[in-house]
N, C-alpha and C positions, 0 to 999 in steps of 0.2 A: 541449538539455539542458545546464544549467550545472554548475559544479563542486559546488555544494550538492546538486543532484540526483544527481550521480555518487557523492558520499559516502553519500547515503541509500541508493542502490542497493547499494553495497558493504556497508553496514550490514545491509541486509535479507538478503543472502546470506552474512553472517558466520557462523562456527561458533565457539562455541555461539550459539544464537539470541539476539539482543538483545531483551530485554523492556523496554527503557527508551527506545524510539524515539518521538519526538512524532508523533502521528497526523497533524497538519497537514503535516509534512514528507512523509509517505507519500502523502497526497492530492496534494500539489504535484508529486511525482514522477510519479504516475499521469497527472495532467493534462498534464504536460510531455511524456510519451511518447505522448500523443494519445488518452487514454481519454475516453470519454463518461461523465459523472457524472449520475445520476438520484437525486434526493432522495426518500426515502420518508417515512413518518410517524415522528415522533420523531427518534431518532438513526440510523435506517436509511438506508443509502446503497448504491447499486448502481453498479458500474463495468463498462463494456464496453470491452475492449481487444483489438484484432485478432481479433474473432470469439469472444472468451472473455468469460464473465460471472462476476462475483463479488459477493456480497452481504455487507455488513458492518454492524455497529452501531458507531458512533463511541464511543470510551471516554468514560465520565463517572462520577464527577466528575473523575477524574484525566485528564491530557492524553496520557499515554503509552499506546502500543499494547502489549498483553500478548503473550507469546510465541506464543500460538495465532493471534492476528491477524497477526503478522509472518510466521508460517509460511504462512498462507492467502494473504497478498500475494505471498510468494515463489512459491507454486504458480501463482498467476495470471500472474505475470511469466514463469515458465518456460514455461507453456502458450502464452503470447502471443509467445514467441520472444525474450525479453529476459534477458540475463545480464550481469554486470559484466565 
């Protein structure tokens, strides 16, 4: 995990929840932590991380993840054993 991934991890766990985080950075962090990514139809994507599963829809047309997506990623990371 590089410094960019660490900053993204810290942003995900920041309070209040950051609703202006680029989705591509979140995906890059999950992949750097060893998550398996499975593409669904359209914007659907599923991540498997340390036995945990999370389903998402990539944001569009904007590139930023809204607060509810950031919260869902935070829950995935917590259940998978990752915290900043």
